[in-house]
C-alpha positions in Angstrom: -42.2 8.4 128.5 -42.2 5.3 126.4 -41.2 4.6 122.8 -43.2 5.4 119.8 -44.1 2.7 117.2 -44.3 3.7 113.6 -46.5 1.7 111.1 -46.4 1.8 107.3 -49.7 0.0 106.5 -49.3 -1.5 103.0 -51.3 -3.7 100.7 -49.3 -6.9 101.5 -47.1 -5.9 104.5 -46.9 -3.6 107.5 -43.5 -2.0 108.1 -42.7 -1.4 111.8 -40.3 1.2 113.2 -39.4 2.2 116.8 -38.2 5.3 118.4 -35.4 5.3 120.9 -36.5 5.9 124.5 -35.8 9.7 124.2 -38.1 9.9 121.1 -35.3 11.5 119.1 -34.4 8.8 116.6 -36.5 6.3 114.6 -35.1 2.9 113.6 -36.5 0.2 111.4 -37.8 -2.7 113.5 -39.6 -5.4 111.5 -42.0 -6.2 108.8 -45.3 -8.0 109.3 -47.0 -9.9 106.5 -50.7 -9.0 106.2 -53.0 -11.9 106.3 -54.9 -13.0 109.4 -55.6 -9.6 110.9 -56.0 -11.0 114.4 -52.4 -12.3 114.2 -51.2 -8.9 112.8 -52.8 -7.1 115.7 -51.4 -9.7 118.2 -47.9 -9.1 116.8 -48.3 -5.3 117.1 -49.6 -5.6 120.6 -46.7 -7.9 121.5 -44.2 -5.4 120.2 -45.8 -2.6 122.1 -45.6 -4.5 125.3 -42.0 -5.8 124.8 -40.7 -2.4 123.7 -42.6 -0.3 126.2 -44.5 1.7 123.5 -47.0 4.3 124.7 -47.9 5.9 121.3 -48.4 4.6 117.8 -48.0 6.7 114.6 -49.8 5.2 111.6 -48.8 6.4 108.1 -51.7 7.9 106.2 -51.3 7.3 102.4 -52.8 10.5 101.1 -52.9 11.2 97.4 -50.1 13.5 96.0 -52.6 16.4 95.9 -53.5 15.8 99.6 -56.9 14.2 99.0 -58.0 10.9 100.6 -58.4 7.8 98.4 -59.2 4.2 99.1 -55.8 3.5 100.7 -56.5 6.1 103.3 -59.9 4.6 104.1 -58.3 1.2 104.6 -55.6 2.6 106.8 -58.2 4.5 109.0 -60.3 1.3 109.2 -57.2 -0.6 110.4 -56.6 2.2 112.9 -60.1 1.7 114.4 -59.6 -2.1 114.7 -56.1 -1.6 116.3 -57.6 1.0 118.7 -60.3 -1.6 119.6 -57.6 -4.1 120.5 -55.5 -1.4 122.3 -58.1 1.0 123.7 -55.6 2.8 126.1 -53.0 3.3 123.3 -53.1 6.7 121.5 -52.8 6.2 117.8 -51.9 9.2 115.6 -51.8 9.4 111.9 -49.1 11.1 109.8 -48.9 12.0 106.1 -46.7 9.3 104.5 -46.6 10.7 101.0 -43.3 9.6 99.3 -42.1 7.6 102.3 -41.9 4.4 100.2 -40.3 6.2 97.3 -37.7 7.7 99.7 -37.1 4.2 101.3 -36.6 2.7 97.8 -34.1 5.5 96.9 -32.1 4.9 100.0 -31.9 1.2 99.4 -31.0 1.6 95.8 -28.3 4.1 96.7 -27.0 1.6 99.2 -26.7 -1.0 96.4 -29.3 -3.4 97.8 -30.6 -6.0 95.3 -34.2 -5.8 94.1 -34.9 -9.0 96.1 -33.4 -7.6 99.3 -35.1 -4.2 98.9 -38.5 -6.0 98.8 -37.9 -7.3 102.3 -36.6 -4.0 103.7 -38.6 -1.2 102.0 -41.7 -1.4 104.3 -39.7 -1.1 107.6 -37.5 1.7 106.1 -40.7 3.5 105.0 -42.1 3.1 108.6 -38.8 4.6 109.8 -39.3 7.6 107.5 -42.9 8.1 108.7 -41.9 7.9 112.3 -38.8 10.1 112.0 -40.8 12.8 110.2 -43.4 12.7 113.0 -40.7 12.8 115.7 -39.0 15.7 114.0 -42.3 17.6 113.8 -42.8 17.3 117.5 
C-alpha cells in the first residue's frame, strides 16, 4: 500500500499533503502555484512517482449548506484532467468545508505573520483535508 496525496485546489494555488506509508498521519508537503495547467499536472505526477502515491484525495469546496457551486465544478473539472493524465490513479473527493479556515486558525494561533501564513495555508488546508479523509477510513 502506497501513500495518499491530498490536494486543496484553490483559485491561485494548490496545497499538497502526503500521508505516511501506514496511511495514519497526514503532513503538509508543498504548494503549487496555479498557472500553466500542464506544468501543475506534471508536478503532481512527479510527486506521485517520487513519493510512491497510489491514491489522490481532492478537496471538494462545497457551500456551507452542502450544495455545489462554481468552485466545486472547477475542482471536478480539474479532477477529470488529472485523471486523464494519471488514468491508473484512483482520485477520491472529500468535503473540504472549513479546511482553509481551520488552517488559518492554526497558523494564527502559532503566531505566524500574515505574509508567512499566505505561503503555508494551502498546504496546511490540504493536510486537514487528507487527515479528515484518513480518519474516516
